[in-house]
N, CA, C and O atoms as a Tripos MOL2 file, in Angstrom:
@<TRIPOS>MOLECULE
protein
  240   239    60     0     0
PROTEIN
NO_CHARGES

@<TRIPOS>ATOM
      1 N          51.6740  106.7580  105.3910 N.3       1 UNK1
      2 CA         53.0040  106.6790  104.8190 C.3       1 UNK1
      3 C          52.9300  106.5000  103.3010 C.2       1 UNK1
      4 O          53.7480  107.0570  102.5680 O.2       1 UNK1
      5 N          51.9410  105.7160  102.8240 N.am      2 UNK2
      6 CA         51.8270  105.5110  101.3780 C.3       2 UNK2
      7 C          51.5630  106.8230  100.6480 C.2       2 UNK2
      8 O          52.0780  107.0460   99.5520 O.2       2 UNK2
      9 N          50.7540  107.6910  101.2630 N.am      3 UNK3
     10 CA         50.4530  108.9700  100.6200 C.3       3 UNK3
     11 C          51.7070  109.8200  100.4480 C.2       3 UNK3
     12 O          51.8670  110.5070   99.4390 O.2       3 UNK3
     13 N          52.5860  109.7680  101.4290 N.am      4 UNK4
     14 CA         53.8350  110.5260  101.3400 C.3       4 UNK4
     15 C          54.6780  110.0370  100.1720 C.2       4 UNK4
     16 O          55.2040  110.8370   99.3980 O.2       4 UNK4
     17 N          54.8040  108.7130  100.0490 N.am      5 UNK5
     18 CA         55.5730  108.1430   98.9370 C.3       5 UNK5
     19 C          54.9150  108.4520   97.6010 C.2       5 UNK5
     20 O          55.5900  108.8020   96.6320 O.2       5 UNK5
     21 N          53.5820  108.3180   97.5540 N.am      6 UNK6
     22 CA         52.8640  108.5760   96.3050 C.3       6 UNK6
     23 C          53.0780  110.0190   95.8520 C.2       6 UNK6
     24 O          53.3050  110.2750   94.6700 O.2       6 UNK6
     25 N          53.0070  110.9560   96.7920 N.am      7 UNK7
     26 CA         53.2170  112.3630   96.4440 C.3       7 UNK7
     27 C          54.6380  112.6090   95.9440 C.2       7 UNK7
     28 O          54.8390  113.3520   94.9830 O.2       7 UNK7
     29 N          55.6180  111.9900   96.5880 N.am      8 UNK8
     30 CA         57.0100  112.1660   96.1610 C.3       8 UNK8
     31 C          57.2250  111.5990   94.7580 C.2       8 UNK8
     32 O          57.9040  112.2090   93.9320 O.2       8 UNK8
     33 N          56.6510  110.4460   94.4980 N.am      9 UNK9
     34 CA         56.7770  109.8380   93.1680 C.3       9 UNK9
     35 C          56.0640  110.6900   92.1320 C.2       9 UNK9
     36 O          56.5720  110.8880   91.0290 O.2       9 UNK9
     37 N          54.8870  111.1930   92.4850 N.am     10 UNK10
     38 CA         54.1330  112.0360   91.5570 C.3      10 UNK10
     39 C          54.9030  113.3130   91.2300 C.2      10 UNK10
     40 O          54.9570  113.7260   90.0720 O.2      10 UNK10
     41 N          55.5000  113.9400   92.2490 N.am     11 UNK11
     42 CA         56.2620  115.1660   92.0100 C.3      11 UNK11
     43 C          57.4470  114.9160   91.0820 C.2      11 UNK11
     44 O          57.7800  115.7620   90.2530 O.2      11 UNK11
     45 N          58.0730  113.7680   91.2220 N.am     12 UNK12
     46 CA         59.2760  113.4930   90.4280 C.3      12 UNK12
     47 C          58.9610  112.9310   89.0410 C.2      12 UNK12
     48 O          59.6050  113.3020   88.0600 O.2      12 UNK12
     49 N          57.9560  112.0250   88.9570 N.am     13 UNK13
     50 CA         57.7090  111.3080   87.6990 C.3      13 UNK13
     51 C          56.3350  111.5590   87.0860 C.2      13 UNK13
     52 O          56.0970  111.1770   85.9410 O.2      13 UNK13
     53 N          55.4370  112.1870   87.8160 N.am     14 UNK14
     54 CA         54.1080  112.4810   87.2930 C.3      14 UNK14
     55 C          53.1900  111.2690   87.2810 C.2      14 UNK14
     56 O          53.4600  110.2530   87.9210 O.2      14 UNK14
     57 N          52.0880  111.4040   86.5290 N.am     15 UNK15
     58 CA         51.0930  110.3240   86.4510 C.3      15 UNK15
     59 C          51.6840  109.0390   85.8820 C.2      15 UNK15
     60 O          51.3500  107.9460   86.3390 O.2      15 UNK15
     61 N          52.5540  109.1650   84.8950 N.am     16 UNK16
     62 CA         53.1540  107.9810   84.2680 C.3      16 UNK16
     63 C          53.9480  107.1740   85.2900 C.2      16 UNK16
     64 O          53.9000  105.9440   85.2800 O.2      16 UNK16
     65 N          54.6730  107.8530   86.1680 N.am     17 UNK17
     66 CA         55.4430  107.1550   87.1980 C.3      17 UNK17
     67 C          54.5600  106.3830   88.1510 C.2      17 UNK17
     68 O          54.8850  105.2590   88.5350 O.2      17 UNK17
     69 N          53.4340  106.9840   88.5380 N.am     18 UNK18
     70 CA         52.4890  106.3050   89.4360 C.3      18 UNK18
     71 C          51.9160  105.0690   88.7490 C.2      18 UNK18
     72 O          51.8120  104.0050   89.3590 O.2      18 UNK18
     73 N          51.5460  105.2130   87.4840 N.am     19 UNK19
     74 CA         50.9670  104.0910   86.7410 C.3      19 UNK19
     75 C          51.9850  102.9640   86.5830 C.2      19 UNK19
     76 O          51.6590  101.8000   86.8170 O.2      19 UNK19
     77 N          53.2060  103.2950   86.1900 N.am     20 UNK20
     78 CA         54.2250  102.2580   85.9910 C.3      20 UNK20
     79 C          54.5720  101.5430   87.2880 C.2      20 UNK20
     80 O          54.7300  100.3220   87.3020 O.2      20 UNK20
     81 N          54.6920  102.2950   88.3750 N.am     21 UNK21
     82 CA         54.9950  101.6700   89.6590 C.3      21 UNK21
     83 C          53.8480  100.7730   90.1110 C.2      21 UNK21
     84 O          54.0820   99.6860   90.6380 O.2      21 UNK21
     85 N          52.6180  101.2180   89.9100 N.am     22 UNK22
     86 CA         51.4530  100.4040   90.2750 C.3      22 UNK22
     87 C          51.4360   99.0920   89.5010 C.2      22 UNK22
     88 O          51.1770   98.0340   90.0740 O.2      22 UNK22
     89 N          51.7070   99.1580   88.2120 N.am     23 UNK23
     90 CA         51.7510   97.9400   87.3990 C.3      23 UNK23
     91 C          52.8940   97.0240   87.8180 C.2      23 UNK23
     92 O          52.7300   95.8050   87.8610 O.2      23 UNK23
     93 N          54.0460   97.6030   88.1260 N.am     24 UNK24
     94 CA         55.1860   96.7920   88.5620 C.3      24 UNK24
     95 C          54.8730   96.0540   89.8570 C.2      24 UNK24
     96 O          55.2150   94.8800   90.0000 O.2      24 UNK24
     97 N          54.2290   96.7270   90.7930 N.am     25 UNK25
     98 CA         53.8620   96.0900   92.0620 C.3      25 UNK25
     99 C          52.8510   94.9760   91.8190 C.2      25 UNK25
    100 O          52.9800   93.8860   92.3750 O.2      25 UNK25
    101 N          51.8490   95.2450   90.9920 N.am     26 UNK26
    102 CA         50.8190   94.2380   90.7250 C.3      26 UNK26
    103 C          51.4050   93.0080   90.0350 C.2      26 UNK26
    104 O          51.0870   91.8800   90.4120 O.2      26 UNK26
    105 N          52.2520   93.2100   89.0380 N.am     27 UNK27
    106 CA         52.8340   92.0870   88.2990 C.3      27 UNK27
    107 C          53.7900   91.2950   89.1780 C.2      27 UNK27
    108 O          53.8450   90.0680   89.0870 O.2      27 UNK27
    109 N          54.5480   91.9870   90.0330 N.am     28 UNK28
    110 CA         55.4960   91.2670   90.8950 C.3      28 UNK28
    111 C          54.7850   90.3590   91.8820 C.2      28 UNK28
    112 O          55.3490   89.3590   92.3250 O.2      28 UNK28
    113 N          53.5660   90.6940   92.2250 N.am     29 UNK29
    114 CA         52.7840   89.8320   93.1150 C.3      29 UNK29
    115 C          52.0820   88.7190   92.3440 C.2      29 UNK29
    116 O          51.8660   87.6310   92.8760 O.2      29 UNK29
    117 N          51.7270   88.9920   91.0930 N.am     30 UNK30
    118 CA         50.9650   88.0310   90.3090 C.3      30 UNK30
    119 C          51.8530   86.9890   89.6340 C.2      30 UNK30
    120 O          51.4540   85.8300   89.5200 O.2      30 UNK30
    121 N          53.0370   87.3700   89.1890 N.am     31 UNK31
    122 CA         53.8800   86.5010   88.3760 C.3      31 UNK31
    123 C          54.2220   85.1700   89.0510 C.2      31 UNK31
    124 O          54.0660   84.1300   88.4130 O.2      31 UNK31
    125 N          54.6790   85.1480   90.3070 N.am     32 UNK32
    126 CA         54.9650   83.8480   90.9400 C.3      32 UNK32
    127 C          53.7270   82.9600   91.0500 C.2      32 UNK32
    128 O          53.8210   81.7420   90.8960 O.2      32 UNK32
    129 N          52.5820   83.5580   91.3130 N.am     33 UNK33
    130 CA         51.3380   82.7920   91.4050 C.3      33 UNK33
    131 C          50.9720   82.2060   90.0520 C.2      33 UNK33
    132 O          50.5380   81.0570   89.9670 O.2      33 UNK33
    133 N          51.1430   82.9840   89.0020 N.am     34 UNK34
    134 CA         50.8520   82.5140   87.6510 C.3      34 UNK34
    135 C          51.7680   81.3530   87.2680 C.2      34 UNK34
    136 O          51.3030   80.3600   86.7090 O.2      34 UNK34
    137 N          53.0600   81.4670   87.5610 N.am     35 UNK35
    138 CA         53.9880   80.3770   87.2610 C.3      35 UNK35
    139 C          53.6140   79.1090   88.0200 C.2      35 UNK35
    140 O          53.6550   78.0110   87.4650 O.2      35 UNK35
    141 N          53.2520   79.2640   89.2800 N.am     36 UNK36
    142 CA         52.8630   78.1050   90.0860 C.3      36 UNK36
    143 C          51.6180   77.4410   89.4980 C.2      36 UNK36
    144 O          51.5510   76.2150   89.4060 O.2      36 UNK36
    145 N          50.6470   78.2390   89.1050 N.am     37 UNK37
    146 CA         49.4130   77.6970   88.5440 C.3      37 UNK37
    147 C          49.6620   76.9750   87.2180 C.2      37 UNK37
    148 O          48.9650   76.0140   86.8950 O.2      37 UNK37
    149 N          50.6460   77.4330   86.4570 N.am     38 UNK38
    150 CA         50.9620   76.8090   85.1750 C.3      38 UNK38
    151 C          51.9110   75.6220   85.3220 C.2      38 UNK38
    152 O          52.1990   74.9340   84.3430 O.2      38 UNK38
    153 N          52.3940   75.3800   86.5330 N.am     39 UNK39
    154 CA         53.2550   74.2360   86.7820 C.3      39 UNK39
    155 C          54.7300   74.4840   86.5410 C.2      39 UNK39
    156 O          55.5130   73.5350   86.4940 O.2      39 UNK39
    157 N          55.1260   75.7390   86.3880 N.am     40 UNK40
    158 CA         56.5300   76.0570   86.1310 C.3      40 UNK40
    159 C          57.3050   76.4170   87.3890 C.2      40 UNK40
    160 O          58.5270   76.5540   87.3360 O.2      40 UNK40
    161 N          56.6350   76.5680   88.4990 N.am     41 UNK41
    162 CA         57.3100   77.0000   89.7210 C.3      41 UNK41
    163 C          58.0670   75.8370   90.3450 C.2      41 UNK41
    164 O          57.5720   74.7110   90.3920 O.2      41 UNK41
    165 N          59.2500   76.1200   90.8140 N.am     42 UNK42
    166 CA         60.0530   75.1190   91.5230 C.3      42 UNK42
    167 C          60.2560   75.6140   92.9490 C.2      42 UNK42
    168 O          60.4150   76.8140   93.1710 O.2      42 UNK42
    169 N          60.2540   74.7220   93.8950 N.am     43 UNK43
    170 CA         60.4430   75.1760   95.2770 C.3      43 UNK43
    171 C          61.8450   75.7430   95.4750 C.2      43 UNK43
    172 O          62.8120   75.2670   94.8810 O.2      43 UNK43
    173 N          61.9350   76.7460   96.3020 N.am     44 UNK44
    174 CA         63.2300   77.3280   96.6350 C.3      44 UNK44
    175 C          63.8730   76.4830   97.7210 C.2      44 UNK44
    176 O          63.2320   76.1520   98.7180 O.2      44 UNK44
    177 N          65.1200   76.1410   97.5310 N.am     45 UNK45
    178 CA         65.8520   75.3480   98.5100 C.3      45 UNK45
    179 C          67.1160   76.1090   98.8730 C.2      45 UNK45
    180 O          67.9340   76.4250   98.0090 O.2      45 UNK45
    181 N          67.2670   76.3990  100.1470 N.am     46 UNK46
    182 CA         68.4630   77.0920  100.5980 C.3      46 UNK46
    183 C          69.5970   76.0940  100.7820 C.2      46 UNK46
    184 O          69.4000   75.0150  101.3410 O.2      46 UNK46
    185 N          70.7490   76.4500  100.3230 N.am     47 UNK47
    186 CA         71.9130   75.5830  100.4960 C.3      47 UNK47
    187 C          72.3820   75.6580  101.9430 C.2      47 UNK47
    188 O          72.3770   76.7270  102.5540 O.2      47 UNK47
    189 N          72.7770   74.5390  102.4700 N.am     48 UNK48
    190 CA         73.3460   74.5520  103.8150 C.3      48 UNK48
    191 C          74.7820   75.0330  103.7280 C.2      48 UNK48
    192 O          75.3680   75.0780  102.6470 O.2      48 UNK48
    193 N          75.3320   75.3830  104.8460 N.am     49 UNK49
    194 CA         76.7110   75.8770  104.8790 C.3      49 UNK49
    195 C          77.6730   74.8280  104.3190 C.2      49 UNK49
    196 O          78.5880   75.1570  103.5650 O.2      49 UNK49
    197 N          77.4650   73.5870  104.6860 N.am     50 UNK50
    198 CA         78.3640   72.5180  104.2410 C.3      50 UNK50
    199 C          78.2760   72.3360  102.7180 C.2      50 UNK50
    200 O          79.3020   72.2440  102.0450 O.2      50 UNK50
    201 N          77.0570   72.2850  102.1790 N.am     51 UNK51
    202 CA         76.9350   72.0630  100.7350 C.3      51 UNK51
    203 C          77.4310   73.2710   99.9550 C.2      51 UNK51
    204 O          78.0130   73.1090   98.8820 O.2      51 UNK51
    205 N          77.2200   74.4610  100.4580 N.am     52 UNK52
    206 CA         77.7060   75.6570   99.7710 C.3      52 UNK52
    207 C          79.2280   75.6720   99.7580 C.2      52 UNK52
    208 O          79.8330   76.0570   98.7580 O.2      52 UNK52
    209 N          79.8490   75.2610  100.8490 N.am     53 UNK53
    210 CA         81.3050   75.2160  100.9030 C.3      53 UNK53
    211 C          81.8440   74.1320   99.9690 C.2      53 UNK53
    212 O          82.8790   74.3140   99.3270 O.2      53 UNK53
    213 N          81.1390   73.0140   99.8980 N.am     54 UNK54
    214 CA         81.5560   71.9390   99.0100 C.3      54 UNK54
    215 C          81.5230   72.3570   97.5570 C.2      54 UNK54
    216 O          82.4000   71.9760   96.7820 O.2      54 UNK54
    217 N          80.5310   73.1280   97.1810 N.am     55 UNK55
    218 CA         80.4420   73.6260   95.8060 C.3      55 UNK55
    219 C          81.6210   74.5480   95.5200 C.2      55 UNK55
    220 O          82.2390   74.4600   94.4590 O.2      55 UNK55
    221 N          81.9320   75.4300   96.4630 N.am     56 UNK56
    222 CA         83.0520   76.3530   96.2750 C.3      56 UNK56
    223 C          84.3710   75.5860   96.1830 C.2      56 UNK56
    224 O          85.2390   75.9450   95.3870 O.2      56 UNK56
    225 N          84.5300   74.5260   96.9970 N.am     57 UNK57
    226 CA         85.7630   73.7360   96.9680 C.3      57 UNK57
    227 C          85.9460   73.0470   95.6150 C.2      57 UNK57
    228 O          87.0600   72.9740   95.0970 O.2      57 UNK57
    229 N          84.8540   72.5450   95.0480 N.am     58 UNK58
    230 CA         84.9490   71.8430   93.7710 C.3      58 UNK58
    231 C          85.2490   72.7950   92.6280 C.2      58 UNK58
    232 O          85.9220   72.4210   91.6670 O.2      58 UNK58
    233 N          84.7520   74.0290   92.7250 N.am     59 UNK59
    234 CA         84.9810   74.9940   91.6500 C.3      59 UNK59
    235 C          86.4080   75.5380   91.6830 C.2      59 UNK59
    236 O          86.9620   75.8740   90.6370 O.2      59 UNK59
    237 N          87.0070   75.6270   92.8660 N.am     60 UNK60
    238 CA         88.3320   76.2420   93.0020 C.3      60 UNK60
    239 C          89.3710   75.2370   92.8260 C.2      60 UNK60
    240 O          90.5580   75.5550   92.9040 O.2      60 UNK60
@<TRIPOS>BOND
     1     1     2 1
     2     2     3 1
     3     3     4 2
     4     3     5 am
     5     5     6 1
     6     6     7 1
     7     7     8 2
     8     7     9 am
     9     9    10 1
    10    10    11 1
    11    11    12 2
    12    11    13 am
    13    13    14 1
    14    14    15 1
    15    15    16 2
    16    15    17 am
    17    17    18 1
    18    18    19 1
    19    19    20 2
    20    19    21 am
    21    21    22 1
    22    22    23 1
    23    23    24 2
    24    23    25 am
    25    25    26 1
    26    26    27 1
    27    27    28 2
    28    27    29 am
    29    29    30 1
    30    30    31 1
    31    31    32 2
    32    31    33 am
    33    33    34 1
    34    34    35 1
    35    35    36 2
    36    35    37 am
    37    37    38 1
    38    38    39 1
    39    39    40 2
    40    39    41 am
    41    41    42 1
    42    42    43 1
    43    43    44 2
    44    43    45 am
    45    45    46 1
    46    46    47 1
    47    47    48 2
    48    47    49 am
    49    49    50 1
    50    50    51 1
    51    51    52 2
    52    51    53 am
    53    53    54 1
    54    54    55 1
    55    55    56 2
    56    55    57 am
    57    57    58 1
    58    58    59 1
    59    59    60 2
    60    59    61 am
    61    61    62 1
    62    62    63 1
    63    63    64 2
    64    63    65 am
    65    65    66 1
    66    66    67 1
    67    67    68 2
    68    67    69 am
    69    69    70 1
    70    70    71 1
    71    71    72 2
    72    71    73 am
    73    73    74 1
    74    74    75 1
    75    75    76 2
    76    75    77 am
    77    77    78 1
    78    78    79 1
    79    79    80 2
    80    79    81 am
    81    81    82 1
    82    82    83 1
    83    83    84 2
    84    83    85 am
    85    85    86 1
    86    86    87 1
    87    87    88 2
    88    87    89 am
    89    89    90 1
    90    90    91 1
    91    91    92 2
    92    91    93 am
    93    93    94 1
    94    94    95 1
    95    95    96 2
    96    95    97 am
    97    97    98 1
    98    98    99 1
    99    99   100 2
   100    99   101 am
   101   101   102 1
   102   102   103 1
   103   103   104 2
   104   103   105 am
   105   105   106 1
   106   106   107 1
   107   107   108 2
   108   107   109 am
   109   109   110 1
   110   110   111 1
   111   111   112 2
   112   111   113 am
   113   113   114 1
   114   114   115 1
   115   115   116 2
   116   115   117 am
   117   117   118 1
   118   118   119 1
   119   119   120 2
   120   119   121 am
   121   121   122 1
   122   122   123 1
   123   123   124 2
   124   123   125 am
   125   125   126 1
   126   126   127 1
   127   127   128 2
   128   127   129 am
   129   129   130 1
   130   130   131 1
   131   131   132 2
   132   131   133 am
   133   133   134 1
   134   134   135 1
   135   135   136 2
   136   135   137 am
   137   137   138 1
   138   138   139 1
   139   139   140 2
   140   139   141 am
   141   141   142 1
   142   142   143 1
   143   143   144 2
   144   143   145 am
   145   145   146 1
   146   146   147 1
   147   147   148 2
   148   147   149 am
   149   149   150 1
   150   150   151 1
   151   151   152 2
   152   151   153 am
   153   153   154 1
   154   154   155 1
   155   155   156 2
   156   155   157 am
   157   157   158 1
   158   158   159 1
   159   159   160 2
   160   159   161 am
   161   161   162 1
   162   162   163 1
   163   163   164 2
   164   163   165 am
   165   165   166 1
   166   166   167 1
   167   167   168 2
   168   167   169 am
   169   169   170 1
   170   170   171 1
   171   171   172 2
   172   171   173 am
   173   173   174 1
   174   174   175 1
   175   175   176 2
   176   175   177 am
   177   177   178 1
   178   178   179 1
   179   179   180 2
   180   179   181 am
   181   181   182 1
   182   182   183 1
   183   183   184 2
   184   183   185 am
   185   185   186 1
   186   186   187 1
   187   187   188 2
   188   187   189 am
   189   189   190 1
   190   190   191 1
   191   191   192 2
   192   191   193 am
   193   193   194 1
   194   194   195 1
   195   195   196 2
   196   195   197 am
   197   197   198 1
   198   198   199 1
   199   199   200 2
   200   199   201 am
   201   201   202 1
   202   202   203 1
   203   203   204 2
   204   203   205 am
   205   205   206 1
   206   206   207 1
   207   207   208 2
   208   207   209 am
   209   209   210 1
   210   210   211 1
   211   211   212 2
   212   211   213 am
   213   213   214 1
   214   214   215 1
   215   215   216 2
   216   215   217 am
   217   217   218 1
   218   218   219 1
   219   219   220 2
   220   219   221 am
   221   221   222 1
   222   222   223 1
   223   223   224 2
   224   223   225 am
   225   225   226 1
   226   226   227 1
   227   227   228 2
   228   227   229 am
   229   229   230 1
   230   230   231 1
   231   231   232 2
   232   231   233 am
   233   233   234 1
   234   234   235 1
   235   235   236 2
   236   235   237 am
   237   237   238 1
   238   238   239 1
   239   239   240 2
@<TRIPOS>SUBSTRUCTURE
     1 UNK1         2 RESIDUE 1 A UNK
     2 UNK2         6 RESIDUE 1 A UNK
     3 UNK3        10 RESIDUE 1 A UNK
     4 UNK4        14 RESIDUE 1 A UNK
     5 UNK5        18 RESIDUE 1 A UNK
     6 UNK6        22 RESIDUE 1 A UNK
     7 UNK7        26 RESIDUE 1 A UNK
     8 UNK8        30 RESIDUE 1 A UNK
     9 UNK9        34 RESIDUE 1 A UNK
    10 UNK10       38 RESIDUE 1 A UNK
    11 UNK11       42 RESIDUE 1 A UNK
    12 UNK12       46 RESIDUE 1 A UNK
    13 UNK13       50 RESIDUE 1 A UNK
    14 UNK14       54 RESIDUE 1 A UNK
    15 UNK15       58 RESIDUE 1 A UNK
    16 UNK16       62 RESIDUE 1 A UNK
    17 UNK17       66 RESIDUE 1 A UNK
    18 UNK18       70 RESIDUE 1 A UNK
    19 UNK19       74 RESIDUE 1 A UNK
    20 UNK20       78 RESIDUE 1 A UNK
    21 UNK21       82 RESIDUE 1 A UNK
    22 UNK22       86 RESIDUE 1 A UNK
    23 UNK23       90 RESIDUE 1 A UNK
    24 UNK24       94 RESIDUE 1 A UNK
    25 UNK25       98 RESIDUE 1 A UNK
    26 UNK26      102 RESIDUE 1 A UNK
    27 UNK27      106 RESIDUE 1 A UNK
    28 UNK28      110 RESIDUE 1 A UNK
    29 UNK29      114 RESIDUE 1 A UNK
    30 UNK30      118 RESIDUE 1 A UNK
    31 UNK31      122 RESIDUE 1 A UNK
    32 UNK32      126 RESIDUE 1 A UNK
    33 UNK33      130 RESIDUE 1 A UNK
    34 UNK34      134 RESIDUE 1 A UNK
    35 UNK35      138 RESIDUE 1 A UNK
    36 UNK36      142 RESIDUE 1 A UNK
    37 UNK37      146 RESIDUE 1 A UNK
    38 UNK38      150 RESIDUE 1 A UNK
    39 UNK39      154 RESIDUE 1 A UNK
    40 UNK40      158 RESIDUE 1 A UNK
    41 UNK41      162 RESIDUE 1 A UNK
    42 UNK42      166 RESIDUE 1 A UNK
    43 UNK43      170 RESIDUE 1 A UNK
    44 UNK44      174 RESIDUE 1 A UNK
    45 UNK45      178 RESIDUE 1 A UNK
    46 UNK46      182 RESIDUE 1 A UNK
    47 UNK47      186 RESIDUE 1 A UNK
    48 UNK48      190 RESIDUE 1 A UNK
    49 UNK49      194 RESIDUE 1 A UNK
    50 UNK50      198 RESIDUE 1 A UNK
    51 UNK51      202 RESIDUE 1 A UNK
    52 UNK52      206 RESIDUE 1 A UNK
    53 UNK53      210 RESIDUE 1 A UNK
    54 UNK54      214 RESIDUE 1 A UNK
    55 UNK55      218 RESIDUE 1 A UNK
    56 UNK56      222 RESIDUE 1 A UNK
    57 UNK57      226 RESIDUE 1 A UNK
    58 UNK58      230 RESIDUE 1 A UNK
    59 UNK59      234 RESIDUE 1 A UNK
    60 UNK60      238 RESIDUE 1 A UNK
């Protein structure tokens, strides 16, 4: 399946498109790890239904 996508991207954007997409994929995987290693990462916390509704009530 990857070969099919790679060929389609190459036909539309050429070598530059393949290179840019490859770099974007690599950086998107590396960036969160780099932030965590540097101590800038914060844990993701999902809001519960009650707290999300409370925030909306206070804003309105």
